Each structure stands twice: as C-alpha cells, then as structure tokens.
C-alpha positions in Angstrom: -15.4 9.7 -19.3 -13.9 8.3 -22.5 -11.7 5.9 -20.4 -14.8 4.8 -18.4 -16.7 4.1 -21.6 -13.8 2.1 -23.1 -13.6 -0.1 -20.0 -17.2 -1.1 -20.2 -18.2 -4.5 -21.7 -20.0 -4.7 -25.0 -23.2 -5.7 -23.3 -23.0 -2.9 -20.6 -22.4 -0.3 -23.3 -25.5 -1.3 -25.1 -27.5 -1.5 -21.9 -26.7 2.2 -21.2 -27.5 3.1 -24.8 -30.8 1.2 -24.5 -31.8 3.1 -21.4 -31.0 6.4 -23.1 -32.9 5.5 -26.2 -35.9 4.4 -24.2 -35.9 7.6 -22.1 -35.7 9.9 -25.1 -38.2 8.1 -27.3 -41.0 7.6 -24.8 -40.5 11.1 -23.3 -41.0 12.7 -26.7 -44.0 10.6 -27.9 -46.5 12.6 -25.8 -45.5 15.9 -27.4 -47.8 14.9 -30.3 -50.7 15.7 -27.9 -51.9 19.2 -27.3 -52.9 18.5 -23.7 -51.4 16.2 -21.0 -53.2 13.0 -20.3 -56.0 13.2 -17.7 -54.0 11.3 -15.1 -51.2 13.8 -15.3 -53.6 16.8 -15.2 -55.2 15.2 -12.1 -51.8 14.9 -10.5 -50.9 18.5 -11.1 -54.2 19.7 -9.6 -54.0 17.3 -6.7 -50.5 18.4 -5.9 -51.6 22.0 -6.0 -54.0 21.3 -3.2 -51.0 20.8 -0.8 -52.8 18.1 1.1 -52.0 14.6 2.4 -54.6 12.9 0.3 -56.6 13.0 -3.0 -60.0 11.7 -4.0 -58.5 8.4 -5.3 -55.0 7.8 -4.0 -52.4 8.9 -1.5 -50.6 12.1 -2.4 -47.1 11.2 -3.6 -47.7 11.0 -7.3 -49.6 14.3 -7.2 -46.9 16.0 -5.3 -44.2 14.9 -7.8 -46.4 15.9 -10.8 -47.2 19.3 -9.4 -43.6 20.1 -8.3 -42.2 19.1 -11.7 -44.8 21.1 -13.6 -44.4 24.1 -11.4 -40.6 24.1 -11.8 -40.5 23.7 -15.6 -43.9 24.8 -16.8 -43.7 22.2 -19.6 -45.7 19.2 -20.7 -42.4 17.5 -21.7 -41.2 17.6 -18.1 -44.1 15.4 -17.1 -43.3 12.8 -19.8 -39.7 13.0 -18.8 -40.6 12.4 -15.1 -42.7 9.4 -16.2 -39.8 7.8 -18.1 -37.3 8.6 -15.4 -39.3 6.4 -13.0 -39.3 3.7 -15.7 -35.5 3.9 -16.1 -35.2 3.8 -12.3 -37.2 0.6 -12.4 -35.1 -0.8 -15.2 -31.9 -0.2 -13.2 -33.2 -2.0 -10.1 -34.6 -4.8 -12.2 -31.1 -5.3 -13.5 -29.7 -5.2 -9.9 -32.3 -7.7 -8.8 -31.6 -10.0 -11.7 -27.9 -10.0 -10.8 -28.9 -11.8 -7.6 -30.0 -14.8 -9.8 -28.4 -14.4 -13.2 -25.1 -13.5 -14.9 -24.4 -10.1 -16.3 -25.6 -10.7 -19.9 -28.9 -12.3 -18.9 -29.5 -9.6 -16.3 -29.2 -7.0 -19.0 -31.4 -8.9 -21.3 -34.0 -9.3 -18.5 -34.5 -5.5 -18.8 -34.2 -5.3 -22.5 -37.0 -7.9 -22.9 -39.4 -5.5 -21.1 -39.5 -3.3 -24.2 -41.9 -5.9 -25.5 -44.2 -5.4 -22.5 -46.6 -2.6 -23.3 -46.9 -1.2 -19.8 -43.4 0.2 -20.2 -44.0 1.8 -23.6 -47.6 2.3 -24.8 -49.2 2.7 -21.3 -46.7 5.2 -20.0 -46.6 7.1 -23.3 -50.4 7.4 -23.5 -51.3 7.8 -19.8 -48.3 10.0 -18.8 -47.4 10.1 -15.2 -49.6 8.5 -12.5 -49.4 6.3 -9.4 -49.1 3.2 -11.6 -45.9 4.6 -13.2 -44.5 5.4 -9.8 -45.0 1.7 -8.8 -43.2 0.6 -12.0 -40.2 2.4 -10.7 -40.6 1.7 -7.0 -41.6 -2.0 -6.8 -38.2 -3.2 -8.2 -36.5 -1.2 -5.5 -38.8 -2.7 -2.9 -38.1 -6.2 -4.1 -34.4 -5.7 -4.4 -33.9 -4.3 -0.9 -36.2 -7.0 0.6 -34.0 -9.6 -1.0 -30.9 -7.9 0.3 -32.3 -7.7 3.8 -33.3 -11.4 3.7 -29.8 -12.5 2.5 -27.3 -9.9 3.8 -29.2 -7.9 6.5 -27.5 -4.8 7.7 -29.0 -1.7 9.2 -28.5 0.2 6.0 -30.6 -2.2 3.9 -33.3 -2.4 6.5 -33.6 1.3 6.9 -33.8 1.8 3.1 -36.4 -1.0 2.9 -38.5 0.9 5.4 -38.2 4.2 3.6 -39.0 2.7 0.2 -42.0 0.8 1.7 -43.3 4.0 3.3 -43.1 6.0 0.0 -44.7 3.1 -2.0 -47.7 3.2 0.4 -47.7 7.0 0.2 -48.2 6.5 -3.5 -50.8 3.8 -3.9 -52.6 1.4 -1.6 -51.8 -1.5 -4.0 -48.4 -1.7 -2.4 -50.0 -4.1 0.1 -50.1 -6.7 -2.7 -46.3 -6.8 -2.7 -46.1 -6.8 1.1 -48.2 -10.0 1.3 -45.6 -12.0 -0.8 -42.8 -10.5 1.3 -44.5 -11.6 4.5 -45.3 -15.1 3.0 -41.7 -15.6 1.7 -40.2 -14.5 5.0 -42.6 -16.9 6.9 -41.6 -19.8 4.7 -37.9 -19.4 4.7 -36.7 -16.7 7.1 -38.9 -16.9 10.2 -36.2 -15.4 12.3 -37.0 -12.1 10.5 -40.0 -11.7 12.8 -37.7 -11.6 15.8 -35.2 -9.2 14.3 -35.3 -5.6 15.7 -34.1 -4.3 12.3 -37.4 -5.6 10.8 -39.5 -3.7 13.3 -37.4 -0.6 12.8 -38.2 -0.8 9.0 -41.9 -1.3 9.9 -41.8 1.8 12.1 -40.1 4.0 9.5 -42.6 2.9 6.8 -45.5 3.6 9.3 -44.2 7.1 10.2 -43.9 8.0 6.5 -47.5 6.9 5.9 -48.8 8.3 9.1 -49.7 11.8 7.9 -51.9 10.3 5.1 -53.4 7.8 7.6 -54.4 10.7 9.9 -55.9 12.4 6.8 -57.9 9.3 6.0 -59.2 9.1 9.5 -60.2 12.8 9.5 -62.2 12.4 6.3 -63.7 8.9 7.0 -61.6 7.1 4.4 -63.6 8.5 1.5 -60.9 7.9 -1.2 -61.5 4.1 -0.6 -65.0 4.7 -2.0 -63.4 5.2 -5.4 -61.9 1.7 -5.5 -65.1 0.2 -4.0 -67.1 1.9 -6.7 -64.9 0.6 -9.5 -65.4 -3.0 -8.3 -69.1 -2.9 -7.7 -70.9 -4.8 -10.4 -74.3 -4.3 -11.9 -74.7 -7.9 -13.1 -73.7 -11.3 -11.9 -72.1 -11.9 -15.3 -69.4 -9.3 -14.5 -68.2 -11.5 -11.7 -67.1 -13.9 -14.4 -66.3 -11.6 -17.3 -64.4 -8.9 -15.3 -61.6 -11.2 -13.9 -61.5 -13.1 -17.2 -60.9 -10.0 -19.3 -58.4 -8.8 -16.7 -56.4 -12.1 -17.0 -56.4 -12.0 -20.8 -55.1 -8.4 -20.7 -52.3 -9.4 -18.4 -51.0 -12.0 -20.8 -51.5 -9.6 -23.7 -49.3 -7.1 -21.9 -46.4 -9.5 -21.7 -46.9 -11.2 -25.1 -44.2 -9.1 -26.8 -41.7 -10.1 -24.2 -42.7 -13.8 -24.4 -42.4 -13.6 -28.2 -38.9 -12.0 -28.0 -37.7 -14.7 -25.7 -39.1 -17.8 -27.4 -38.5 -16.7 -30.9 -34.8 -17.5 -30.6 -35.6 -21.1 -29.7 -37.8 -21.2 -32.8 -35.2 -19.9 -35.3 -32.4 -21.9 -33.8 -34.6 -25.0 -33.5 -33.5 -25.6 -29.9 -35.7 -27.6 -27.5 -37.3 -25.5 -24.7 -35.9 -26.8 -21.4 -37.5 -26.0 -18.0 -35.0 -25.6 -15.2 -34.8 -28.3 -12.6 -35.9 -26.6 -9.3 -33.0 -27.0 -7.0 -33.5 -23.8 -5.0 -37.0 -23.5 -3.4 -36.2 -20.1 -2.0 -35.6 -18.6 -5.4 -38.5 -20.5 -7.0 -41.0 -19.2 -4.4 -39.6 -15.7 -4.5 -40.6 -15.4 -8.2 -43.9 -17.2 -7.8 -45.0 -15.2 -4.8 -43.9 -11.8 -6.0 -45.3 -12.1 -9.6 -48.4 -14.2 -9.2 -49.8 -13.6 -5.8 -50.8 -9.9 -6.6 -52.5 -11.1 -9.8 -54.2 -13.9 -7.9 -55.6 -11.5 -5.3 -56.9 -9.2 -8.2 -58.6 -12.2 -9.7 -60.3 -13.1 -6.3 -61.5 -9.5 -5.9 -62.9 -9.6 -9.5 -64.7 -12.8 -8.8 -66.2 -11.7 -5.5 -66.9 -8.0 -6.4 -67.1 -7.9 -10.2 -67.3 -4.4 -11.7 -64.6 -2.6 -13.6 -61.1 -4.1 -13.3 -58.6 -1.9 -15.1 -55.9 -4.0 -16.7 -53.1 -1.6 -15.7 -53.8 -2.5 -12.0 -51.8 -5.6 -12.7 -49.2 -4.4 -15.1 -46.8 -3.1 -12.4 -46.3 -6.6 -11.1 -44.7 -8.0 -14.3 -41.3 -6.4 -13.7 -39.8 -9.8 -13.0 -41.0 -11.5 -16.3 -37.6 -11.2 -17.9 -35.8 -12.5 -14.9 -38.1 -15.5 -14.6 -37.8 -16.4 -18.3 -34.0 -16.6 -18.1 -34.1 -18.3 -14.7 -36.7 -21.0 -15.5 -35.7 -21.6 -19.1 -31.9 -21.5 -18.9 -29.8 -21.4 -22.1 -26.4 -20.3 -23.2 -26.4 -16.7 -24.5 -23.7 -15.9 -27.1 -22.8 -12.6 -28.5 -25.1 -13.1 -31.6 -28.0 -14.1 -29.2 -27.5 -10.9 -27.3 -27.6 -9.0 -30.6 -30.8 -10.7 -31.6 -32.5 -9.7 -28.4 -31.2 -6.1 -28.8 -32.5 -6.0 -32.4 -35.9 -7.2 -31.4 -36.1 -4.6 -28.6 -35.1 -1.8 -31.0 -37.6 -3.1 -33.5 -40.3 -3.1 -30.8 -39.4 0.5 -30.0 -39.7 1.6 -33.6 -42.9 -0.3 -34.3 -44.6 0.8 -31.1 -43.5 4.4 -31.5 -44.8 4.6 -35.1 -48.1 2.9 -34.1 -48.6 5.2 -31.1 -47.5 8.3 -32.9 -49.9 7.5 -35.7 -52.7 7.0 -33.2 -52.0 10.2 -31.4 -51.7 12.1 -34.7 -54.9 10.9 -36.4 -57.3 10.6 -33.4 -59.8 13.4 -33.0 -60.3 12.9 -29.3 -60.6 15.6 -26.6 -58.3 13.5 -24.3 -55.3 14.4 -26.5 -56.4 17.3 -28.6 -58.7 19.4 -26.5 -58.9 23.0 -27.8 -58.3 24.7 -24.4 -57.8 28.3 -25.6 -61.1 28.3 -27.6 -63.2 26.6 -25.0 -61.7 28.6 -22.1 -62.4 31.8 -24.0 -66.0 30.9 -24.8 -66.7 29.9 -21.2 -65.3 33.1 -19.8 -67.3 35.1 -22.3 -70.5 33.2 -21.4 -69.8 33.7 -17.6 -69.1 37.4 -17.9 -72.2 38.0 -19.9 -74.4 36.5 -17.2 -72.6 37.5 -14.0 -70.6 40.4 -12.5 -68.0 38.4 -10.6 -64.9 36.5 -11.9 -65.2 32.8 -12.7 -63.6 30.8 -9.8 -65.2 27.3 -9.9 -65.8 24.8 -12.6 -67.5 21.4 -12.3 -68.8 18.5 -14.3 -67.0 16.1 -16.5 -63.4 16.2 -15.2 -61.8 15.5 -18.5 -63.3 18.7 -19.8 -62.8 20.8 -16.7 -59.2 19.9 -15.7 -57.5 21.1 -18.9 -59.3 24.5 -18.3 -57.9 24.6 -14.8 -54.3 23.7 -15.7 -54.0 25.6 -18.9 -56.4 28.5 -18.4 -55.3 32.1 -17.9 -56.8 32.4 -14.4 -56.4 30.0 -11.5 -59.7 28.1 -11.4 -60.9 25.6 -8.7 -62.1 22.2 -10.0 -65.0 20.5 -8.2 -63.6 17.0 -7.8 -65.8 14.0 -7.4 -65.5 13.0 -3.7 -68.1 10.2 -4.0 -70.8 12.0 -1.9 -68.4 13.2 0.8 -68.1 17.0 1.3 -64.9 18.1 -0.5 -62.1 19.1 1.8 -60.7 21.4 -0.8 -63.7 23.7 -1.4 -64.4 26.6 0.8 -68.1 26.2 1.0 -68.8 29.8 2.0 -66.8 31.2 -0.9 -68.3 28.5 -3.3 -71.8 29.6 -2.4 -70.9 33.3 -2.9 -69.1 32.8 -6.2 -71.3 30.3 -8.0 -69.9 27.8 -10.6 -69.8 26.9 -14.2 -70.8 23.3 -14.9 -70.1 21.5 -18.2 -70.8 17.8 -19.0 -71.6 15.3 -21.8 -75.3 14.9 -21.2 -78.1 16.8 -19.5 -78.6 13.9 -17.0 -74.9 13.9 -16.0 -74.8 17.7 -15.8 -77.8 17.8 -13.4 -76.3 15.0 -11.3 -73.0 16.9 -10.8 -74.9 20.1 -10.0 -77.1 18.5 -7.4 -74.2 16.7 -5.8 -72.4 20.1 -5.5 -75.5 21.8 -4.2 -77.4 19.3 -2.0 -79.6 22.1 -0.7 -81.3 22.5 -4.1 -85.0 21.8 -4.0 -86.0 18.7 -5.9 -88.4 20.7 -8.0 -85.7 23.2 -9.0 -85.4 23.1 -12.8 -82.0 22.9 -14.3 -82.2 24.0 -17.9 -78.9 23.4 -19.6 -77.6 25.1 -22.7 -76.0 23.4 -25.6 -72.4 24.3 -26.5 -70.3 23.0 -29.4 -66.6 23.0 -30.0 -64.5 21.7 -32.7 -61.0 20.0 -32.4 -58.6 19.1 -35.1 -56.0 16.3 -35.3 -52.4 16.7 -36.6 -53.7 16.4 -40.2 -56.3 19.3 -39.7 -59.2 16.9 -39.8 -62.0 18.2 -37.6 -64.5 16.7 -35.2 -67.3 18.5 -33.5 -68.4 17.8 -29.9 -71.7 18.8 -28.4 -71.7 19.4 -24.7 -74.0 21.0 -22.2 -73.4 23.8 -19.6 -75.2 25.5 -16.8 -74.3 28.5 -14.7 -75.1 28.2 -11.0 -75.3 31.7 -9.6 -74.6 32.6 -6.0 -76.8 30.6 -3.6 -78.9 33.6 -2.6 -80.0 34.0 -6.2 -80.9 30.3 -6.3 -83.1 30.7 -3.3 -84.8 33.7 -4.8 -85.6 31.7 -7.9 
C-alpha cells in the first residue's frame, strides 16, 4: 500500500484525498438533523413495500434506501449511501474527462464540481433520492456511450445496456440523456443503428425496465400523474416565470465552479481564449449532453408552466468542468493546480459551515421533528378512543413518514396516489382498522380523509381536533407548531354515524 501511494503522482494523491474528504464531510453534515430528509424517508418506506413502482418514480432509489437502512439501522448509512453515489459519479467524470483532456485537467474537472451546489448543499440537505442516483449514474452512462461509439466491443455495449436499464429503473428523466445519445449517433455514427451490439444493449435495458413497465400498465401509469401535476399551471404568467426561474437557478448552481475557473484568469491577468473548434464530434458531444436536457426542460416549462424544481436540471451539469477546460484551454502548472485545490477546500469549509449553521439554528419539522413526543401523544389519543392497535396514518406526509420510520410499531402510511386506489393498502383491513389523520389545516385534513374514504357522504361532518407540539433546535430554542388531527373509526362505525 505504501509503495502504491509513493508511486502516485502529486495530482493523483490529492485527487484521492479530495474524494475521501468530500465523502466524509458530506456524509457527516446530515447528522446535525434529528430525522432524515423527507426524500430519504420516502425511499425507505417505498422500498419496504417490495414493489416495482412508487407513487412518483421507478423503484431503484427506494430499494437502495430501504436495503441500506435495514442493514445498518442508522441515519448515517443513508448519508454515506448518498455520497457514495457522488464519489462514483466523480470517478467516472474523471474517466470521461480523460477521453478529452490530460491527467491534471481531468482531475481538476472533478475538483471544480465542489463549487457546484448540487454536489454539496443539495445532497447534504435532501439526503438520498433518485436525483442523487442520477448524479452517480449519468457519468457512467455517458462514459460507456463514448466508449461504445469509439471502441465498440461487446463488453462496453453490454455494460451500456445494463447502466441504461438501471438508470431508467431509477428515474424517467433518463430519457433526456438518451435523446442526446441518439442525436449524436445519428450525426456522426449512423452505422450504430445497423450494429447488432446496439440492439443487444437496447434489449438488455428493456428487460431490466420491463418489470416496472408491466407494473405501470397494471396501474394505468398513475405515477406519471405526479409529474403532470407538478407542471400544471394555475396562471398564464407561470408559463414565463417558471422556466425563467428554472434557468436562473441552473446558472446559480454552477456559479461557484465558474468562479473557481475564471478567477485564475483574473488574478494572473491572462486573456480568456476560446478554443478553435477543430473536432465537431467532441464539440457536439458536450453541447448535446449538457444543454439538450436543459432545453427540453425549458420547453416543458413554457408549454405547461407550473412548478419546475431546480434540481431536475442539476444532474446534467456533470460535464461543466470538462467543458471549461476543453473550450477554454490553458496551461496548468503545479501552482495553478494548488490554487484550484485551495479553492475547492475553501468551498468545502464555507459550505459546510453555512449548511451546518442552517441545520443547527433552524426550527423546522423537516430536520428536527420530535418523533418520540408526537408518536407517544398520537398513540395515547388513539388508545383513548379505540380498542384496536393503530395501523394506518394519513395526511401530511412530512409529518406521517417520520412516525412510520422511527415509531415503535410498524405503521402503514397512506401515500398520495393522485386519485388512484393505492396498490399498497389492503382496503378490507383498512376499513376494519380505521386510521389516524394529521395535517396542517382543517381543509387539507378533510381533503385527505375524503380521498382515502370516497364512500363518505358529502354531508358527513369531519370535526378535527387541534394538537400542538414543540421542537427545539441545536441551541435549545423552541418553536411551536399547531396541527389538526381526526380519527377515522372502522367503516361500520362511520355508517352508523
């Protein structure tokens, strides 16, 4: 091991140390919270359903979250899983960069990403979700696509098929990378479409995705209603503001990386030179893979409006470092490498302090939900009014999921299936058992109850009860939340009422 380390170059040693530092720092930041992020809690619960689909996405991220949490029973394991995918992405961004750049610039292409907040703040705050999986998987997909286009070989094509299949089994947005792949192959490698290896890769990807496709057909594609609902706008103004805000947030996400790169030109007073385009294949590879997915998002925002979450586009910026060094070539000396490294380490420290401070001072149920207190109160309320154990909870998912994951007894969460009957709820048992509903307002509470119990008469009065709980931040500062709950007894009792 010592001999191996001594034989490494100066840059390679620091690259390995950078990966280790990133892994440890951003795996530990989440431990300031008292509960996992909602995305991670959703993943654990979705995975526990042992199904080939979820209300929002294909099942891969949920499976991975559930398996990890089941094995280690630790919040830290989820944060470590998240950053393991980031490190996987970093390694393959480096390998992809080596197809275009020298060793030093390839390493710096990864180090620059520390200034891109989707690799630090977003993963630290949102934990593990399908977007994080794509941050790790899309560089693999691009790398093996490039190898297939330039070297071929059954091994590369089979791996490309496997990676594509699992990317699709994680999130439907994978298609936004397949479109650039298809366009680039049509522009420069049309013989690909006559290659049996290509169709073998397509078949492998299809077979991996097939169980989820059959699941979608069985349940009338209801998870797609989530995405459709996010984009539906309530005003024509949103058709302009939604894509505009989305675009601004995309550039804000990479601002740190851009600053790290161009600051060296500023302090050394060097003119910024744009590369003369002498290789159209490489040029269009970058343009298509980076900007076509963002362009498609913009078109969807203009046509549909509605909520466009900025992180939908973050996973497509993995080539920003490669593009900067490719399109703005310059000589990198040892001191330049050190400057970039110092900037990256400085970014880690500043972002860590800022985020650690935020998570410590905020008095938000998303990060400091007092699960033992709320769970105990709910169980006491339930037992005082019923003679059966509590089995089902419904309402605001950010208040019910922590109770399901961290509670003493295994509860079933009533997930929002957008008006479609839930595949995961045994309706007969549900009617026999009743449910405890908790939500932010009376109106939202009643809406959730009526959605879960469509047979309720319209004139049935739902009289909620106010409940208050207090949470504290890391400095013992308190904040009180007022919520509303309602106990739905067995259906036969409802009919009698």
